[in-house]
C-alpha positions in Angstrom: 24.0 30.7 105.0 24.8 27.1 104.6 26.6 25.2 107.4 29.1 23.9 104.8 30.2 27.5 104.2 31.3 27.8 107.8 33.7 24.9 107.5 37.3 25.1 106.4 37.0 22.5 103.6 40.4 23.0 101.9 40.8 22.5 98.2 43.8 21.7 96.0 44.4 21.3 92.3 46.4 18.1 93.2 44.0 15.5 92.0 43.1 12.2 93.7 43.4 10.4 90.4 47.0 10.7 89.3 46.7 10.1 85.6 50.4 9.3 85.5 50.6 7.8 82.0 49.5 11.2 80.5 51.1 13.5 83.1 54.6 12.1 83.3 55.6 12.9 79.7 54.3 16.4 80.2 56.5 16.9 83.2 59.5 15.3 81.5 59.0 17.8 78.6 59.1 20.7 81.1 62.3 19.3 82.7 63.9 19.2 79.3 62.7 22.6 78.3 64.1 24.1 81.5 67.3 22.1 81.4 66.7 20.9 84.9 69.7 18.4 84.9 72.1 21.2 83.8 70.6 23.5 86.4 71.2 20.9 89.1 74.8 20.6 88.0 75.4 24.3 88.1 73.7 24.6 91.5 76.1 22.0 92.9 79.3 23.5 91.4 82.1 23.5 94.0 80.5 20.8 96.2 82.2 17.4 96.8 81.9 15.2 93.8 80.1 11.8 93.7 80.4 9.9 90.4 78.2 6.9 89.7 79.7 5.5 86.5 77.1 3.9 84.2 77.7 0.4 83.1 76.8 0.5 79.5 73.8 -1.6 78.4 74.1 -3.2 74.9 72.5 -1.2 72.2 70.0 -3.8 70.9 66.3 -3.7 71.3 63.9 -1.9 73.6 64.6 -2.0 77.4 63.3 -4.8 79.6 62.4 -4.8 83.3 66.0 -5.5 84.3 67.1 -2.3 82.5 64.4 -0.4 84.3 65.5 -1.7 87.7 69.1 -0.8 86.9 68.6 2.7 85.5 65.9 3.7 88.1 68.2 2.6 91.0 71.0 4.7 89.5 68.7 7.7 89.1 67.5 7.4 92.7 71.1 7.4 93.9 72.2 10.3 91.7 69.1 12.4 92.6 69.6 11.7 96.3 73.3 12.6 96.2 72.5 15.7 94.2 70.1 16.7 97.0 72.6 15.9 99.7 75.4 18.3 99.1 77.2 16.5 96.3 78.0 17.4 92.7 76.7 14.2 91.1 76.9 14.2 87.3 75.5 11.2 85.5 76.8 10.3 82.0 74.8 7.4 80.6 76.6 5.0 78.2 76.1 2.3 75.6 78.1 -0.8 74.7 77.9 -1.0 70.9 80.4 -3.5 69.5 80.0 -7.3 69.3 78.2 -10.2 67.7 74.6 -9.3 68.5 74.6 -6.5 66.0 76.3 -8.7 63.4 73.5 -11.2 64.0 70.8 -8.6 63.6 72.2 -7.4 60.3 72.4 -11.0 59.1 68.7 -11.4 59.9 68.1 -8.4 57.8 69.8 -10.1 54.9 73.1 -8.3 55.1 75.9 -10.5 53.7 79.2 -9.5 55.4 81.5 -11.2 53.0 79.9 -9.6 49.9 81.0 -6.0 50.9 84.0 -4.2 52.1 84.8 -4.4 55.8 84.5 -0.6 56.1 81.0 -0.6 54.5 79.9 -3.5 56.7 81.1 -1.8 59.8 79.3 1.4 58.8 76.0 -0.6 58.7 76.8 -1.9 62.2 77.4 1.6 63.4 74.2 2.9 61.9 72.2 0.1 63.5 73.8 0.7 66.9 73.0 4.4 66.8 69.3 3.7 66.0 69.1 1.3 68.9 70.7 3.9 71.2 68.0 6.4 70.2 65.3 3.8 70.9 66.7 2.9 74.4 67.4 6.6 75.3 63.8 7.4 74.8 62.8 4.4 76.9 65.2 5.4 79.8 64.0 9.0 79.7 60.4 7.8 79.9 61.3 6.3 83.2 62.1 9.8 84.5 65.9 9.1 84.6 67.8 12.4 84.8 71.2 12.7 83.1 73.4 14.1 80.4 71.4 12.4 77.6 72.6 14.7 74.9 76.3 13.7 75.6 76.3 10.0 76.4 79.4 7.9 76.1 79.3 5.3 73.4 82.0 2.6 72.9 82.0 3.3 69.2 82.9 6.9 69.6 86.4 7.7 68.2 87.6 9.2 71.4 86.5 6.2 73.4 88.2 3.8 71.0 91.4 5.8 71.2 91.4 5.6 75.0 90.8 1.9 74.8 93.8 1.4 72.6 96.0 3.3 75.1 94.7 1.1 77.9 95.8 -1.9 75.8 99.1 -0.2 75.1 99.9 0.3 78.7 99.1 -3.3 79.5 101.4 -4.4 76.6 104.1 -2.0 77.9 103.8 -3.6 81.4 104.3 -7.1 79.8 100.8 -8.3 80.3 99.9 -9.0 76.7 101.0 -12.2 75.0 100.3 -14.4 72.0 99.7 -18.1 72.7 98.2 -21.4 71.7 96.0 -22.7 74.4 92.5 -24.0 74.8 89.8 -21.4 75.3 86.0 -21.3 75.3 85.1 -21.6 71.6 81.7 -21.0 70.2 81.4 -22.9 66.9 78.0 -21.2 66.4 79.7 -17.8 66.6 83.0 -19.0 65.1 84.8 -17.1 67.8 86.4 -17.3 71.2 84.4 -16.3 74.3 85.3 -14.7 77.5 84.1 -16.3 80.8 81.5 -13.5 81.0 80.0 -14.6 77.7 79.4 -18.1 78.9 76.2 -19.3 80.6 75.2 -22.7 81.8 72.3 -24.9 80.8 71.4 -28.5 81.5 72.2 -30.9 78.7 72.1 -34.7 78.2 75.6 -36.1 77.6 77.2 -39.5 77.0 79.2 -40.9 79.9 81.8 -43.5 79.0 84.4 -45.7 80.8 87.4 -46.5 78.6 90.3 -48.9 79.1 93.9 -47.8 78.2 96.2 -50.7 78.2 99.6 -50.3 80.0 102.7 -50.1 77.8 105.3 -49.1 80.2 104.3 -50.0 83.8 107.7 -49.1 85.4 108.0 -52.6 86.8 104.9 -52.0 88.9 102.2 -52.9 86.4 102.3 -55.4 83.6 101.0 -54.9 80.1 98.0 -57.0 80.8 96.7 -54.2 83.0 94.5 -51.3 81.8 93.9 -47.8 83.3 90.3 -46.9 83.4 89.3 -43.3 82.5 85.8 -41.8 82.6 84.7 -38.9 80.3 81.6 -37.1 79.1 83.2 -35.9 75.9 83.9 -39.0 73.8 84.7 -36.8 70.8 87.9 -35.7 72.6 89.3 -39.2 72.8 91.1 -38.8 69.4 92.9 -35.8 71.0 94.0 -37.8 74.1 97.7 -37.6 74.9 97.7 -38.5 78.5 96.1 -39.7 81.8 96.2 -37.6 84.9 96.4 -39.1 88.4 96.6 -37.3 91.8 99.9 -37.9 93.6 98.0 -37.8 97.0 95.5 -40.5 96.2 95.9 -44.3 96.7 95.4 -46.4 93.6 94.5 -50.1 93.3 95.2 -52.8 90.8 92.1 -55.0 90.6 91.5 -58.4 89.1 88.1 -58.8 87.4 87.8 -62.2 85.7 90.6 -62.3 83.2 91.3 -58.6 83.2 93.3 -56.3 85.4 92.4 -52.7 85.9 93.8 -49.6 87.8 91.4 -47.2 89.5 91.6 -44.9 92.6 91.2 -47.1 95.7 88.5 -44.8 97.1 86.5 -44.9 93.9 86.6 -48.7 93.6 83.1 -49.4 95.1 81.4 -46.9 92.8 83.3 -48.0 89.7 82.5 -51.7 90.5 78.8 -50.8 90.8 78.9 -48.8 87.6 80.6 -51.5 85.6 78.7 -54.4 87.1 81.7 -56.0 88.9 80.1 -58.5 91.3 83.4 -60.3 92.0 86.7 -58.6 92.0 90.0 -58.8 93.9 92.4 -56.1 94.9 95.9 -57.3 93.9 97.8 -54.4 95.3 97.6 -50.7 96.1 100.2 -47.9 95.6 100.4 -44.1 95.7 99.6 -42.0 92.7 103.3 -41.0 92.6 104.2 -44.5 91.6 102.2 -44.1 88.3 104.1 -41.0 87.2 105.4 -41.2 83.6 104.0 -44.6 82.9 102.6 -45.0 79.4 99.4 -46.6 78.0 98.3 -47.5 74.5 95.9 -45.0 72.9 92.7 -47.1 72.3 92.2 -45.8 68.8 95.6 -44.8 67.4 99.1 -46.1 67.2 100.6 -43.9 69.9 101.0 -43.9 73.7 99.4 -41.7 76.3 101.6 -40.4 79.2 100.5 -40.9 82.9 101.0 -37.6 84.7 100.6 -36.2 88.2 98.0 -33.4 88.6 96.2 -31.8 91.5 93.0 -31.1 89.6 92.1 -34.8 89.7 89.3 -35.3 92.3 87.3 -38.1 93.7 83.9 -36.4 93.1 83.1 -38.7 90.1 84.8 -41.0 87.7 87.7 -43.3 88.4 90.4 -41.1 89.8 92.2 -41.2 86.5 91.4 -38.3 84.1 91.5 -38.5 80.3 93.8 -35.6 79.2 93.6 -33.8 75.9 95.8 -30.6 76.2 94.0 -29.0 73.2 90.6 -29.3 74.7 90.7 -28.5 78.4 92.2 -25.8 80.7 93.5 -28.3 83.3 94.6 -30.7 80.5 96.6 -27.8 79.0 98.3 -26.9 82.3 99.4 -30.5 83.0 100.4 -30.9 79.4 102.7 -27.9 79.5 104.3 -29.2 82.7 105.0 -32.6 80.9 105.9 -31.0 77.5 103.0 -32.5 75.6 102.0 -30.8 72.4 98.8 -28.7 72.3 96.8 -30.9 70.0 93.3 -29.9 68.8 91.1 -32.0 66.5 88.1 -29.6 65.8 87.9 -26.7 63.4 86.3 -23.3 64.0 82.9 -24.6 62.9 82.9 -27.6 65.2 83.9 -30.2 62.7 86.6 -32.9 63.3 89.8 -32.3 61.4 92.3 -34.6 59.7 94.1 -34.8 63.1 91.3 -37.2 64.1 91.7 -40.0 61.6 88.5 -41.9 61.0 86.3 -38.9 62.0 87.4 -36.1 59.7 84.5 -33.8 58.6 82.1 -35.1 61.3 80.5 -32.5 63.6 81.9 -33.0 67.0 78.6 -33.8 68.7 77.9 -36.5 66.1 81.4 -37.8 66.6 80.5 -38.9 70.1 78.5 -41.8 68.6 81.2 -42.7 66.1 84.0 -42.6 68.7 82.0 -44.7 71.1 81.4 -47.3 68.3 85.1 -47.4 67.4 86.0 -47.9 71.1 83.5 -50.8 71.3 85.1 -52.4 68.2 88.5 -52.1 69.7 87.3 -53.7 73.0 88.2 -50.5 74.9 84.7 -49.3 75.9 83.7 -50.7 79.3 80.4 -48.8 79.6 78.2 -46.2 77.9 75.6 -44.3 79.7 73.9 -40.9 79.6 73.3 -38.3 82.2 72.1 -34.7 82.5 74.4 -32.0 83.8 75.2 -28.3 83.6 77.2 -27.4 80.5 78.6 -24.1 79.2 76.7 -22.3 76.3 77.3 -19.2 74.2 75.2 -16.5 76.0 74.1 -15.1 72.6 73.4 -18.0 70.4 72.4 -20.3 73.3 74.4 -23.1 71.7 76.9 -25.3 73.5 80.6 -24.2 73.5 83.7 -26.4 73.5 87.2 -26.0 74.8 89.5 -25.7 71.7 93.1 -24.8 71.4 93.7 -21.8 69.1 96.3 -19.1 68.8 94.9 -16.1 70.5 96.0 -12.9 72.2 95.8 -13.0 76.0 96.0 -10.6 78.9 98.1 -12.3 81.6 96.1 -12.1 84.8 98.5 -14.4 86.5 101.3 -11.8 86.2 99.6 -9.3 88.5 96.8 -11.3 90.2 97.9 -10.4 93.7 97.8 -6.7 92.8 94.2 -7.2 91.7 93.3 -9.0 94.9 94.9 -6.3 97.0 92.8 -3.7 95.0 89.6 -5.5 95.9 90.4 -4.9 99.6 90.1 -1.2 99.0 86.5 -1.4 97.7 83.3 -1.4 99.7 80.7 -3.8 98.5 76.9 -3.8 98.7 76.0 -6.5 99.6 79.2 -7.3 101.5 79.3 -10.8 100.1 80.2 -9.3 96.7 83.8 -8.8 97.9 84.2 -12.5 98.5 82.6 -13.4 95.2 84.8 -11.0 93.1 87.9 -12.1 95.1 87.3 -15.8 94.4 86.6 -15.1 90.7 89.9 -13.2 90.3 91.8 -15.8 92.4 90.5 -18.7 90.2 90.3 -17.2 86.8 92.7 -18.0 84.0 94.4 -15.5 81.7 92.0 -13.3 79.7 91.5 -14.2 76.0 91.1 -10.7 74.5 91.1 -11.5 70.8 87.9 -12.2 68.8 87.5 -13.4 65.2 84.7 -11.0 64.3 84.3 -7.9 62.3 82.4 -5.4 64.5 84.7 -4.2 67.2 87.9 -2.4 68.0 90.8 -3.9 66.2 93.8 -5.2 68.1 96.5 -2.6 67.3 99.2 -5.2 66.4 101.4 -5.3 63.4 103.5 -8.2 62.1 106.9 -8.0 60.6 108.1 -9.9 57.6 109.3 -12.8 59.7 106.0 -12.9 61.6 107.3 -11.1 64.7 104.4 -9.2 66.4 105.0 -5.5 66.7 103.5 -4.0 69.9 105.4 -0.9 70.6 104.5 2.3 72.4 105.2 4.4 69.3 103.0 2.3 67.1 100.2 2.0 69.6 100.1 5.7 70.3 100.0 6.4 66.6 97.1 4.0 66.1 95.3 5.6 69.1 95.7 9.0 67.5 94.3 7.7 64.2 91.4 6.1 65.9 90.7 9.3 67.8 90.6 11.3 64.6 89.0 8.8 62.2 87.5 6.1 64.3 88.6 2.4 64.4 87.4 1.6 60.9 90.5 3.4 59.6 92.3 0.2 60.5 90.3 -1.6 57.8 90.4 1.3 55.3 94.2 1.6 55.2 97.1 -0.6 54.5 99.4 -1.6 57.4 102.2 0.8 56.2 99.7 3.7 56.2 98.8 2.9 59.8 102.3 3.0 61.1 104.1 6.2 62.1 105.8 8.0 59.2 109.3 6.6 58.6 108.8 3.6 60.9 111.4 0.8 60.4 111.9 -2.5 62.2 114.8 -5.0 62.1 112.4 -7.9 61.5 111.2 -6.2 58.3 114.3 -5.5 56.2 112.2 -4.8 53.1 109.8 -2.5 55.0 106.8 -4.8 54.5 104.2 -5.1 57.3 100.9 -6.8 57.9 98.2 -6.1 60.5 96.2 -8.1 62.9 92.7 -8.9 61.7 91.2 -9.9 65.1 89.2 -7.5 67.2 89.1 -7.0 70.9 86.8 -8.8 73.3 83.8 -6.5 73.9 84.5 -6.8 77.6 87.8 -4.9 76.9 85.6 -2.1 75.4 83.4 -1.6 78.5 86.3 -2.6 80.8 88.1 0.5 79.5 85.3 2.9 80.3 87.1 4.2 83.4 89.7 5.6 81.0 87.4 6.5 78.1 84.9 8.2 80.3 85.6 8.7 84.0 89.3 9.7 83.4 88.6 11.6 80.1 85.6 13.8 81.0 86.4 16.9 83.1 83.2 16.7 85.1 83.9 13.1 86.2 86.5 11.6 88.5 88.7 8.5 88.6 88.5 6.3 90.5 84.7 6.6 90.4 82.6 6.4 93.6 80.3 3.7 92.5 79.7 0.9 89.9 76.2 -0.6 90.0 75.1 -3.5 87.9 73.5 -7.0 88.0 75.2 -9.7 90.0 76.4 -11.3 86.7 78.8 -8.5 86.4 81.2 -9.9 89.0 82.4 -12.0 86.1 81.7 -9.3 83.6 82.1 -5.5 83.8 83.2 -5.4 87.5 85.9 -8.0 86.6 87.2 -6.6 83.3 87.2 -3.0 84.6 89.2 -4.0 87.7 91.8 -5.9 85.6 92.4 -3.1 83.1 92.5 -0.4 85.8 95.0 -2.3 88.0 97.1 -3.3 85.0 97.3 0.4 84.0 97.4 2.3 87.3 97.6 -0.2 90.1 94.2 0.8 91.6 90.6 -0.3 91.4 88.4 1.9 89.1 85.7 2.2 91.8 85.4 2.9 95.5 82.1 1.0 95.9 80.4 -1.8 94.0 76.6 -2.4 94.3 75.1 -5.5 92.7 71.5 -6.4 92.1 69.6 -9.6 91.4 67.6 -10.4 88.4 63.9 -9.8 87.7 61.9 -13.0 87.5 58.2 -13.6 86.6 55.6 -14.0 89.3 56.4 -17.7 89.5 60.1 -17.2 89.9 61.0 -18.1 86.4 63.5 -16.2 84.2 61.7 -14.0 81.8 62.0 -15.0 78.2 60.1 -14.4 75.0 59.8 -18.1 74.4 57.9 -18.5 77.7 55.8 -15.5 77.0 56.3 -14.2 80.5 58.1 -11.0 79.8 56.9 -7.7 81.2 58.2 -4.6 79.5 58.3 -1.2 81.1 56.2 0.3 78.3 53.3 -1.9 79.2 53.4 -0.9 82.9 53.9 2.8 82.0 50.8 2.8 79.8 48.7 1.1 82.5 50.0 2.5 85.7 52.8 5.0 85.0 56.6 5.1 85.4 56.2 6.3 89.0 54.8 2.8 89.9 57.8 1.1 88.4 60.0 3.5 90.4 58.2 2.9 93.6 58.5 -0.9 93.1 62.2 -0.6 92.4 62.6 1.4 95.6 60.5 -1.0 97.6 62.1 -4.4 96.8 65.2 -6.0 98.2 67.2 -5.9 94.9 70.3 -7.6 96.4 68.7 -11.0 95.4 66.4 -12.0 92.5 63.0 -10.4 92.5 59.6 -11.8 91.3 57.5 -9.3 89.4 54.2 -9.4 87.6 51.4 -7.0 86.7 49.8 -8.0 90.0 52.9 -6.7 91.7 52.5 -3.3 90.0 48.8 -3.3 90.9 49.7 -3.7 94.5 52.4 -1.1 94.3 49.9 1.2 92.6 47.7 0.8 95.7 50.6 1.9 97.9 51.2 4.9 95.7 47.5 5.8 96.0 47.7 5.9 99.8 50.8 8.1 99.6 49.2 10.4 97.1 45.9 10.7 99.0 47.7 11.5 102.3 49.8 14.2 100.6 46.6 15.5 98.9 44.8 15.8 102.3 47.7 17.8 103.7 47.9 20.0 100.6 44.1 20.7 100.8 44.3 21.6 104.5 47.3 23.9 104.2 46.1 25.7 101.1 45.3 28.8 103.2 48.5 28.5 105.2 51.6 30.6 104.7 55.0 30.8 106.5 53.7 33.8 108.4 51.0 31.6 110.0 53.5 29.1 111.4 53.4 28.5 115.1 56.8 28.2 117.0 57.6 24.7 118.2 57.3 25.8 121.9 53.8 27.1 121.3 52.6 23.9 119.6 50.4 21.4 121.4 52.0 18.3 122.8 50.6 16.0 120.1 51.9 18.4 117.4 55.3 18.4 118.9 55.2 14.6 119.0 54.4 14.5 115.3 57.4 16.7 114.6 59.6 14.3 116.6 58.3 11.4 114.5 58.8 13.4 111.3 62.4 14.1 112.2 62.9 10.4 113.1 61.7 9.6 109.5 64.0 12.2 108.0 67.0 10.8 109.9 66.1 7.2 109.0 65.6 8.1 105.3 68.8 10.1 105.0 70.8 7.3 106.6 69.1 4.7 104.3 69.7 6.8 101.2 73.4 6.9 102.1 73.4 3.1 102.4 71.5 2.7 99.1 68.8 1.0 101.2 65.7 2.5 99.4 63.3 -0.1 100.8 63.9 1.4 104.2 63.3 4.9 102.9 60.0 3.8 101.4 59.0 1.8 104.5 59.8 4.7 106.9 57.9 7.2 104.8 54.8 5.0 104.1 54.6 3.9 107.8 54.7 7.6 108.8 52.1 8.6 106.3 49.7 5.7 106.9 50.1 5.0 110.6 51.2 8.2 112.3 49.4 10.6 110.0 46.4 9.0 108.2 45.4 6.6 111.0 46.0 9.1 113.8 47.0 12.7 113.4 45.1 13.5 110.3 42.1 11.4 111.4 41.3 13.6 114.4 42.7 16.7 112.6 39.3 17.0 110.8 37.7 18.1 114.0 40.3 20.9 114.2 41.2 22.0 110.6 37.6 21.8 109.4 35.8 23.0 112.5 37.9 25.6 114.3 38.1 29.2 113.1 40.4 29.7 110.1 43.1 31.5 111.9 42.6 29.9 115.3 45.6 28.7 117.2 44.6 25.0 117.3 44.2 25.0 113.5 47.4 26.9 112.8 49.2 24.5 115.2 48.1 21.5 113.1 48.7 23.3 109.8 52.3 24.1 111.0 52.9 20.4 111.4 51.2 19.4 108.2 53.2 22.0 106.2 56.5 20.9 107.6 55.6 17.2 107.1 54.4 17.9 103.6 57.5 19.7 102.5 59.9 17.2 104.1 58.1 14.1 102.7 57.9 15.6 99.2 61.6 16.3 99.4 62.4 12.8 100.7 60.3 11.3 97.9 61.8 13.3 95.1 64.5 10.9 94.2 62.0 8.0 94.1 58.8 9.7 92.8 60.1 12.8 90.9 57.0 13.2 88.8 54.7 13.3 91.8 57.1 15.6 93.7 57.3 17.9 90.7 53.5 18.0 90.4 53.2 19.0 94.1 56.1 21.4 94.1 54.5 24.6 92.8 51.8 24.3 95.5 54.5 24.5 98.2 55.6 28.0 97.2 59.4 27.3 97.7 62.3 29.4 96.3 63.6 26.7 94.0 61.6 26.3 90.8 61.7 22.5 90.7 61.7 19.8 93.3 64.7 18.3 91.6 66.6 21.5 92.6 65.7 21.2 96.3 67.8 19.6 99.0 66.9 16.7 101.2 65.7 17.8 104.6 68.0 17.7 107.6 66.7 16.1 110.8 66.0 18.8 113.5 66.1 18.3 117.2 62.7 18.9 118.9 62.9 19.9 122.6 62.0 17.2 125.1 61.9 14.7 122.2 62.6 11.6 124.5 59.9 12.4 127.0 57.4 13.2 124.1 58.2 9.8 122.5 57.8 8.0 125.8 54.5 9.6 126.7 52.9 9.5 123.3 54.0 5.9 122.6 52.3 5.0 125.9 49.2 7.0 124.7 49.2 5.1 121.4 49.1 1.8 123.3 46.2 3.3 125.5 44.4 4.4 122.3 44.6 1.0 120.8 42.9 -0.5 123.9 40.1 2.1 123.7 39.6 1.3 120.0 39.2 -2.4 120.7 36.5 -1.5 123.3 34.8 0.8 120.7 34.8 -2.0 118.2 33.1 -4.3 120.7 30.5 -1.7 121.4 29.9 -1.2 117.7 29.4 -5.0 117.2 27.0 -4.9 120.2 25.0 -2.1 118.5 25.7 0.2 121.5 27.1 2.8 119.1 27.4 3.2 115.3 30.2 5.7 114.7 32.9 6.4 117.4 31.4 9.9 117.7 28.4 8.4 119.3 30.4 7.1 122.1 31.0 8.1 125.7 34.1 6.4 127.0 34.8 6.2 130.7 38.3 5.0 131.7 38.8 3.7 135.2 42.5 4.5 135.4 45.3 3.7 137.8 47.5 6.5 139.0 50.1 6.0 136.3 47.5 6.2 133.5 45.9 9.3 135.0 49.4 10.9 135.4 50.1 10.1 131.7 46.9 11.7 130.5 47.5 14.7 132.6 51.1 15.1 131.2 49.9 14.9 127.7 48.0 18.2 128.2 45.7 17.3 125.3 42.1 17.0 124.4 41.9 13.2 124.8 38.3 13.1 123.7 39.2 14.7 120.4 42.3 12.4 120.0 40.0 9.3 120.4 37.3 10.8 118.1 34.6 10.3 120.7 31.9 12.7 121.9 32.4 12.3 125.6 35.4 11.1 127.6 35.6 10.7 131.4 38.5 9.6 133.6 37.6 8.0 137.0 39.6 6.2 139.6 40.1 2.5 139.1 38.4 1.7 142.4 35.2 3.2 141.1 34.9 0.8 138.2 31.5 -0.9 138.0 31.1 -4.6 137.8 30.1 -4.5 134.2 33.3 -2.6 133.1 35.4 -4.2 130.4 39.1 -4.9 130.9 41.0 -4.7 127.6 44.6 -5.6 127.9 44.7 -4.3 131.5 42.7 -1.2 130.9 39.3 -1.0 132.6 36.7 1.1 130.8 33.1 1.3 129.7 31.6 2.5 126.4 28.1 3.8 126.4 26.1 5.9 124.0 26.8 9.6 124.5 24.0 11.8 125.9 22.5 14.6 123.8 22.0 15.3 120.2 24.3 15.3 117.1 25.7 18.7 116.2 25.0 19.3 112.5 28.4 21.0 112.1 31.0 19.0 114.0 28.8 15.8 114.1 29.6 15.3 117.8 26.9 14.0 120.2 26.5 16.5 123.0 24.0 18.0 125.4 25.0 21.5 124.4 23.2 21.4 121.1 20.7 24.3 120.9 22.1 26.2 123.9 22.6 29.2 121.6 19.1 30.0 120.3 20.6 31.6 117.2 21.9 28.2 116.2 19.5 25.6 117.4 21.2 22.7 115.5 24.8 23.5 116.7 26.6 22.6 119.8 27.9 25.4 122.1 31.5 25.1 120.7 30.4 25.4 117.0 28.0 28.2 117.9 30.8 30.2 119.4 33.1 29.5 116.4 30.4 30.6 113.9 29.5 33.7 115.9 33.2 34.8 116.0 34.0 34.1 112.4 30.7 34.5 110.6 28.7 37.1 112.5 26.2 37.5 109.6 25.1 33.9 110.2 23.4 34.9 113.5 21.0 37.1 111.6 20.7 35.1 108.4 20.5 31.7 110.2 22.1 28.4 109.0 20.7 25.7 106.8 
């Protein structure tokens, strides 16, 4: 009989090499075949509900790493809640309307204006649905569990109908109006933009100082004086109708050679430096209020500009006098309304100057900068031209600069119920907590919402016009349109005449001849997704409103979090969510934004093929996602190493509990002290992980589990366990004690890891012989109280510090060639009373715990002169006496005591005799 045959070398089909890229799709197919998501929902019927409402990604292209971060985080939350006593349905969604799809069709050669609107919109719909199928496969490949067969899609008729009713309620409450005011205008898209559709990039702009000569100085200033303004948009000078001053500032009239100028007194030094004034005299100073309603000559045209008081004027830059063009700036517009100035715009929808800018008509606005500057020079009004680089708004889709341009649009009046929105924010919990301040400030400072767009692919504004141009926004007409959209989809708006979209027999006093027209603009896409609380959470019976959680990137404070909040408060007076969790962005390894042009993008598909989706999931759970995250293939290689350690530790416990059943379990009271300590640590990990899951702090979950697996188990408990589980008799008490702990730890850790590593958990699950067929149908473990937990923690923590000192001494002995392996060592500790008392209280085989062959405790007073002192512990390490046992590998003087087993120590001989009696006659080899 071979010695190896007398050892309990456990086996497991759970392989060391994971093979995740091939195994994961197989497991996902099994989940789908067995309807595991549906089974989880049925299992949780009647439990409290937790609804994470999915912010819809745009249906365009395969997913990127930001998508993976988002969807995996949601999946971890939903899985953890489902395993924690909650019914947690997850309905994924897609945002499908908007310019990107129109642009994709244009790239494919589709000419919108050469076909009917209905046919064009059908092509948009088909494109969106194909992209959804593509992304759905990508998300499912990440192991995300949800109702994939019944997602919500913003182009679905029932969703569009709900959106129309949200709009209708806002109109009924008086929050919708038609107005001419400056808005973000994208000449490259030929449409208005919402604040959430604007991003900022650095650009080089001209910077000019311009003199406006006084016309009416109110007996304070003479006509030989000029106001100096500073602007970075020379092209807006033709639209100038005024000059803004701050009533709280002091202004100065300055003599410079033969000229007199007015600037803010505090800005005088910087203006003088910029304009090269080396010698100037302050003639007088006066408050900004003294300038109110003075007039100045427009430098290019035969009209005057009005001086006005305005609080938006600052001393951060410029002259303290602000060029004002009400048709091309929000602050300009506000002060212009206050002073009854016309809203005057000089640029068309494509960015070209109009006839309202004589001398520049037909010139692209950016090119007009040079021509305007030249004209100002010829008029003697240009005091200085310079250039500087600054942050400027751009269209987030076309990446082209945007302008402020006055157009007639439909607006949602945020101002009308701003305080209600701010009050609703106070009812919400934010993760991180600074999100509350960020959203509060954005709502506090935002203007009214431009909800109309001049595009084709979107939900039409359900507005009719009477014969005299009066807009018709009535409950009856809106409800009827909503019903039509619910039945036929929103393209019915373009398929039918206005009269066929109105309720039967509808009349209106503003249309005596019964003639009506319809609005051609569509809704801002943020109104689409911003209505999802109504089209999804409120509409689906398995969901709830308000929802428990919205989770998206930090850019959504000005996007989806913002628009959803506005529409929900406008309709129902409440926030649509109880909690908001925001995440940072994924950057490349050098901290740069990922982009195709830089060639630094990492797509999930690449990582899945090389490492597996589990590695992406483990990375997501390990990082602090509240701020931006650097990620590279090296990142995933490192994460893969962490996964390997997790997997191998679980594999060791699986192999060494393969012959263990529940009937073999040892009661806690009958466990050894070290075994009980491990259970205390396990339950600490369970408690920490459960609390962290509730706080969406998955990095703490991962850290608690990996620390336990690597430090408590691999580096300690499982390290010395080999001398027990391999060596002792199969059914012996010491072995069953350790197997009891391993089995409990294995089950608990697998359950805790299921939300994060569902594929690995599912691979292990059949080997644990539990009642539930799938790990996804299990519950997270509850922390149990182990008797005497505090004293166990105190004593074993002290022992771990003791062990560390001994290990340092063993390392010194190894370096000095006194020993090779630790099992060749004889450690003698010269201990004080406290240390001796500790070792006695532990009631454990300290020699075995230290993985040495001989261990002696002596009084501190007996320490020889050559004893080492390691961090206060006095000890010696010598080579153990005796021979190496060929079975347990310990060095002992008892080898050969039993003549039947000349190569075994007395302990191993006794174990073999008791468990393999035939070995005595056959002998061992």
